[in-house]
C-alpha positions in Angstrom: 0.0 0.0 0.0 2.8 2.5 0.9 4.5 1.6 -2.4 1.5 2.8 -4.4 1.2 6.0 -2.4 5.0 6.8 -2.8 5.0 6.1 -6.5 2.0 8.3 -7.1 3.6 11.2 -5.2 6.8 10.9 -7.2 4.8 10.7 -10.5 2.6 13.7 -9.7 5.7 15.7 -8.9 7.3 14.7 -12.2 10.3 13.1 -10.3 12.3 10.2 -11.5 13.4 8.2 -8.4 17.1 7.4 -8.2 18.3 3.8 -7.5 17.0 2.6 -4.2 15.1 5.9 -3.5 11.6 4.3 -3.8 12.4 1.4 -1.6 13.9 3.6 1.1 11.0 6.0 1.0 8.5 3.2 1.4 10.4 1.9 4.4 10.3 5.4 5.9 6.6 5.5 5.4 6.2 2.3 7.4 8.4 3.5 10.2 6.7 7.0 10.4 3.3 5.4 10.5 4.4 3.2 13.4 5.7 6.2 15.3 9.4 5.2 15.5 12.4 7.4 16.3 14.5 6.9 13.1 18.1 7.6 12.1 18.1 8.1 8.4 21.6 8.3 6.9 22.4 8.6 3.2 25.3 10.2 1.2 25.4 13.8 0.2 23.4 14.3 -3.0 21.4 11.1 -2.6 18.1 12.9 -2.2 17.4 12.6 1.5 15.1 15.6 1.6 12.8 14.5 -1.2 12.6 11.0 0.3 11.6 12.2 3.8 9.1 14.8 2.5 7.5 12.2 0.3 7.3 9.8 3.3 5.7 12.4 5.5 3.1 13.1 2.8 2.4 9.4 2.1 2.1 8.7 5.8 -0.2 11.7 6.3 2.2 12.8 9.0 1.5 16.5 8.4 1.7 19.1 9.7 5.3 18.5 10.6 8.2 20.4 12.0 11.5 20.4 10.0 14.3 21.6 12.2 17.5 23.0 10.8 20.6 24.4 12.5 20.6 27.5 10.3 18.0 28.9 8.0 20.3 29.1 5.0 19.1 25.7 3.8 15.5 26.3 4.6 14.6 27.8 1.2 15.8 24.7 -0.6 13.7 22.4 1.6 10.7 24.7 1.0 11.2 24.4 -2.7 11.4 20.6 -2.6 8.2 20.6 -0.5 6.4 22.8 -3.1 7.4 20.3 -5.8 5.4 17.7 -3.9 2.4 20.0 -3.5 3.1 20.8 0.2 2.9 24.3 1.6 5.9 25.1 3.8 6.5 28.1 6.0 10.0 29.2 7.0 9.7 30.6 10.5 12.3 33.1 11.8 13.4 33.6 15.4 13.0 36.8 17.4 16.4 38.1 16.2 15.0 38.1 12.6 11.4 39.0 13.2 11.0 41.2 16.3 10.8 45.0 15.5 12.8 45.6 18.7 15.6 43.1 17.9 18.1 45.7 16.5 17.6 47.8 19.6 17.7 45.0 22.2 20.1 42.5 20.6 20.2 39.0 22.1 18.3 40.2 25.2 15.2 40.3 23.1 14.2 36.7 24.1 14.2 37.6 27.8 12.5 40.9 27.2 9.7 39.1 25.4 9.3 36.6 28.3 9.6 39.1 31.2 8.5 42.5 29.9 6.1 41.7 27.1 3.5 43.9 28.7 5.7 46.9 27.8 6.1 45.9 24.2 4.3 48.2 21.7 3.9 45.2 19.3 2.4 42.7 21.8 -0.7 41.9 19.8 -1.7 39.5 17.0 -3.3 40.4 13.6 -7.1 40.1 13.3 -6.7 37.4 10.6 -3.9 34.9 9.8 -1.4 36.6 7.5 -0.5 35.1 4.1 3.2 34.6 3.8 5.7 31.9 2.9 8.6 32.9 5.2 9.7 35.3 7.9 10.9 37.9 5.5 7.4 38.3 4.0 5.6 38.5 7.3 8.1 41.2 8.4 7.0 43.3 5.5 3.3 42.7 6.1 3.3 43.4 9.9 1.7 46.7 10.7 1.5 47.3 14.5 1.4 43.7 15.5 4.1 41.1 16.5 5.6 39.3 13.4 7.2 36.7 15.6 4.0 35.4 17.2 1.9 36.0 14.0 3.9 33.3 12.4 2.1 30.7 14.6 -1.2 31.7 12.9 -0.1 30.9 9.4 -1.6 27.5 8.2 1.2 25.3 6.9 1.9 21.6 6.2 5.6 22.0 7.0 7.1 24.4 9.5 10.8 24.9 8.8 12.7 26.5 11.7 15.8 26.7 13.7 16.5 24.0 16.3 16.1 26.5 19.1 12.9 28.2 18.1 9.9 27.4 20.3 7.5 24.8 19.0 3.8 25.4 20.0 1.8 24.1 17.0 0.5 20.5 17.1 2.5 18.4 14.7 2.3 14.8 13.6 6.0 14.3 13.1 9.3 16.1 13.6 12.4 16.0 11.3 15.8 17.0 12.5 18.0 17.9 9.6 21.8 17.6 9.8 21.3 15.6 13.0 25.0 15.2 13.5 24.9 18.7 14.9 23.0 17.4 18.0 26.3 16.4 19.6 27.6 19.9 19.4 26.9 22.3 22.3 25.4 25.7 21.7 28.3 28.2 21.4 28.3 31.9 21.9 31.2 34.3 21.6 31.6 37.6 23.4 34.4 40.1 23.5 36.2 41.4 26.6 34.9 44.9 25.6 31.3 43.7 26.0 32.1 42.2 29.4 33.6 45.5 30.5 30.5 47.3 29.3 28.3 45.0 31.5 30.4 45.8 34.5 29.9 49.5 33.8 26.1 49.0 33.7 26.3 47.3 37.2 28.4 50.1 38.5 25.7 52.7 37.6 22.8 50.5 38.6 20.7 51.5 41.7 20.1 47.9 42.8 21.4 47.1 46.3 23.3 44.0 44.9 24.9 45.8 41.9 28.1 46.9 43.7 28.8 43.4 44.9 28.1 41.9 41.5 30.3 44.5 39.8 33.1 43.6 42.2 32.8 39.9 41.4 32.6 40.6 37.7 35.8 42.8 37.8 37.7 40.0 39.5 36.5 37.6 36.8 37.5 40.1 34.1 41.0 40.4 35.6 41.4 36.6 35.6 40.3 36.5 31.9 42.8 39.2 30.9 45.6 37.5 32.8 45.4 34.3 30.7 46.0 33.9 26.9 44.0 30.7 26.7 42.2 28.3 29.0 39.1 27.6 31.0 37.3 30.4 32.7 36.4 29.4 36.4 33.2 31.4 36.4 31.8 29.6 39.5 34.7 30.9 41.6 33.3 34.4 41.2 29.6 33.7 40.6 28.1 31.1 42.9 24.4 30.2 42.7 23.3 33.0 45.0 25.4 35.5 43.1 24.0 34.3 39.8 20.4 34.6 41.1 21.1 38.2 42.2 22.5 39.0 38.8 19.4 37.5 37.1 17.2 39.7 39.4 19.1 42.9 38.4 18.9 41.9 34.8 15.2 41.3 35.0 14.6 44.7 36.6 16.6 46.4 33.8 14.6 44.6 31.2 11.5 46.2 32.5 12.9 49.7 33.3 15.9 50.2 31.0 15.9 47.4 28.4 18.9 48.8 26.4 21.1 48.6 29.6 19.8 45.0 30.0 21.2 44.3 26.6 24.6 45.4 27.8 24.3 43.2 30.9 23.3 40.1 28.9 26.9 38.8 28.1 27.7 38.7 31.8 24.5 36.7 32.5 25.5 34.2 29.8 29.0 34.0 31.2 27.8 33.4 34.7 25.5 30.6 33.6 27.5 28.8 31.0 30.8 26.9 30.6 33.4 29.3 29.3 36.8 29.1 27.6 39.1 32.0 26.6 40.7 31.8 23.2 41.3 35.3 21.9 37.6 35.9 22.7 35.4 34.5 25.4 33.6 31.3 24.2 30.5 30.3 26.2 29.1 26.8 25.8 25.7 25.5 26.8 24.3 22.0 26.6 22.6 20.9 23.4 18.8 21.1 23.4 17.2 17.6 23.6 13.6 18.7 23.5 13.3 17.0 20.0 13.4 13.6 21.8 9.8 13.9 22.9 8.4 13.7 19.4 7.0 10.6 17.8 7.6 9.9 15.0 11.0 11.5 14.9 13.3 11.4 11.8 17.0 12.3 12.3 18.5 13.0 8.9 22.3 13.1 8.2 24.9 12.3 5.7 27.5 11.8 8.5 26.0 10.0 11.5 28.2 10.3 14.6 29.0 7.1 16.6 26.5 8.1 19.3 23.6 10.5 19.5 22.1 12.2 22.6 18.6 10.9 21.5 17.5 7.3 21.7 17.1 5.9 18.2 14.9 2.8 17.7 15.5 2.1 14.0 18.5 2.9 11.8 18.0 3.2 8.0 21.3 3.7 6.3 22.1 4.0 2.6 25.7 2.8 2.0 28.2 5.5 1.0 29.7 4.2 -2.2 32.1 7.1 -2.6 34.4 8.1 0.3 37.2 10.7 0.4 40.6 9.2 0.5 42.2 10.2 3.8 45.9 9.9 4.8 46.6 9.6 8.5 49.9 11.3 9.6 51.1 10.4 13.1 54.3 12.4 13.7 52.5 15.6 14.6 49.9 16.6 17.2 48.3 19.7 18.6 47.8 18.0 22.1 48.4 20.8 24.6 51.2 19.1 26.5 53.1 18.1 23.2 52.5 21.2 21.1 55.5 23.5 20.8 57.2 25.9 18.4 59.1 23.0 16.8 55.8 21.1 16.4 54.3 24.2 14.8 57.2 24.2 12.3 56.4 20.6 11.5 52.9 21.5 10.7 54.1 24.4 8.5 56.2 22.0 6.5 53.4 19.5 6.2 50.9 22.1 5.0 53.2 23.7 2.4 54.3 20.3 1.1 50.8 18.9 0.6 49.4 22.3 -0.7 51.8 22.0 -3.7 49.7 19.1 -4.9 46.4 21.1 -5.1 45.2 24.3 -6.6 42.9 24.9 -3.6 43.6 23.7 -0.1 41.4 24.0 3.0 43.3 23.8 6.3 41.2 23.4 9.5 43.0 24.1 12.8 41.5 23.1 16.2 42.1 26.4 18.1 43.3 30.0 18.0 46.5 28.8 19.8 47.4 26.7 16.7 46.1 29.3 14.3 48.4 32.0 15.6 51.4 29.9 14.6 50.1 28.8 11.2 47.9 31.5 9.7 50.8 33.5 8.3 51.1 30.8 5.7 47.5 31.0 4.6 46.3 32.9 1.5 43.0 33.5 3.3 42.2 33.2 7.0 38.8 33.2 8.6 37.1 34.9 5.7 35.0 34.1 2.7 37.3 33.8 -0.3 36.5 35.0 -3.8 34.6 32.6 -6.0 37.7 31.7 -8.1 40.1 31.5 -5.2 43.3 29.6 -5.2 45.9 28.8 -2.6 45.4 28.0 1.1 42.2 28.9 3.0 42.5 28.4 6.8 39.7 28.5 9.4 39.2 27.3 12.9 37.0 24.3 13.6 33.6 25.5 14.8 34.3 29.1 13.9 31.6 31.1 12.1 33.4 30.4 8.8 33.5 26.6 9.3 30.0 26.2 7.9 27.6 27.9 5.5 30.3 28.9 2.9 30.0 27.4 -0.5 33.6 26.1 -0.9 35.2 23.6 -3.2 38.8 22.4 -2.8 40.9 19.4 -3.9 42.6 19.0 -0.6 41.6 19.3 3.1 44.1 19.2 5.9 42.8 18.8 9.4 45.8 20.1 11.3 45.0 18.7 14.8 42.1 16.8 16.4 39.3 19.4 16.9 38.3 18.4 20.4 36.1 20.7 22.5 37.9 22.4 25.4 38.4 20.0 28.3 36.2 21.8 30.7 33.4 21.9 28.2 33.7 18.2 27.6 33.7 17.5 31.3 30.5 19.5 31.9 28.8 17.9 28.9 29.6 14.4 30.2 28.1 15.3 33.5 25.0 16.7 31.8 24.6 13.6 29.7 25.1 11.4 32.7 22.4 13.3 34.6 20.0 12.6 31.7 20.7 8.9 31.9 22.2 8.7 28.4 24.6 5.8 27.6 28.2 6.5 26.9 28.3 10.1 28.2 32.1 10.4 27.8 31.9 9.3 24.2 29.0 11.7 23.6 30.9 14.6 25.1 34.5 14.0 23.8 34.6 11.6 20.8 31.4 12.4 18.9 31.9 16.2 18.7 35.5 15.8 17.6 34.6 13.3 14.8 31.7 15.4 13.6 33.9 18.5 13.4 36.5 16.5 11.5 34.1 15.0 9.0 32.3 18.4 8.5 35.7 20.0 7.8 36.1 17.6 4.8 32.5 18.2 3.8 33.0 21.9 3.4 35.2 21.2 0.3 33.0 18.3 -1.0 30.5 20.0 -3.4 30.3 17.3 -6.1 29.2 13.9 -4.7 31.2 12.0 -7.3 34.5 13.9 -6.7 35.4 14.0 -3.0 38.6 15.9 -1.9 41.7 14.3 -0.7 41.9 14.5 3.1 45.0 14.7 5.4 44.3 13.9 9.1 47.4 15.3 10.8 47.5 14.3 14.4 48.6 11.0 16.0 45.4 11.0 18.1 43.3 10.3 15.0 44.8 6.8 15.1 42.7 6.1 18.2 39.6 6.4 15.9 40.5 4.2 12.9 37.4 2.1 13.0 35.1 5.2 13.4 36.9 7.1 10.7 36.5 4.2 8.2 32.8 4.9 8.2 33.6 8.3 6.6 36.9 7.9 4.8 38.9 5.5 2.7 41.7 5.5 5.3 45.4 4.9 4.8 48.5 5.6 6.9 51.3 7.7 5.6 
């Protein structure tokens, strides 16, 4: 029965199924109808999006949520849905849709929750707006809240960011690029913004402000005194101190919201796990709210060895083409073994291999390593021109490590891209508290492997022509079996 439904949907859309696509889609229909939590893995370019959309429609599992890490791929998903006769709406977060977002910055979420009664736009339109995405509703909104008005738009598919609230009833949930679930949420703030937050406290009239400013100044001095390393926030902000800070912040949101915006970085820092590396990196645990949905489809081309969500069924399409990867074991960026002489070895390695390719991507694990190697890059932490040549270098997990349309013949992963140790430790504790199996593997191994594979994926634009990959760190040898799932591995 599912076979007939799937074939009819493909035919009506004028689509010619690829080899195995019909069979996999039919299986997806059965699993969705039975309410399973499914891991669906297939190679890049195989047609995962069309297969899942077709299965949702054939199983009558609509309306459905389609969750993405970033909205830059949402338009493509909406176009595929339209080909199948499904109406999709791309929902934006408050940063994109709230008229006060530019004024209040990342404190807009708290303002909306705490001080909504003071918002001049806190009303809904008299009738549901007609729009296909957040950009259109932003143009249409006249005196009402575009963010909440999005919930009124009838839609068969709601495409939105992982972190946006989900209030509509839905018959299924799809998590795209599900390998990202093992990565913690990261936010970067500058020392200048932290100093601005201290200034706000110093001029606040709250009784606790002076004590909070003193604690924040001590924390700032500690941060300035180290070039790189964990930030021991809890030494300066215990639970009581943090609660007082939240109280002052809430008062400012109501009375002086622009000052609350300046205080927000300190609130984030006092709550999260932080690491200093040129700037202040704040990490928070991944959201696991997706786990409550049934059916749930986790879609990825590069499934990690473990996921923080229980999967009941795995549906994997074998990867017939894999990048050839060379494992080089005489170098490492491990903190205790990395030195100026080791940096020189990496320079030699990069320059030697780069001679063999017109375009080379080099991914480094940290700013500490980047400082030693970036002088040899043609481009560093920037979007290169379309016809670029030479060496492009970026840090793993930086804002340039995803979203760029890059193509290169060679990728060098110059060091294992582990998360900072204090971040991994806190993540492991969090996973353990949730009763998840293998918390250490989830916190340490999975994020490193995902970052490594995604680094190679940045250069892989043609599914039939993968780049050559160099894994330059002896610690990669610990993961030979896991790496064989992604690469055709050989030792140098």
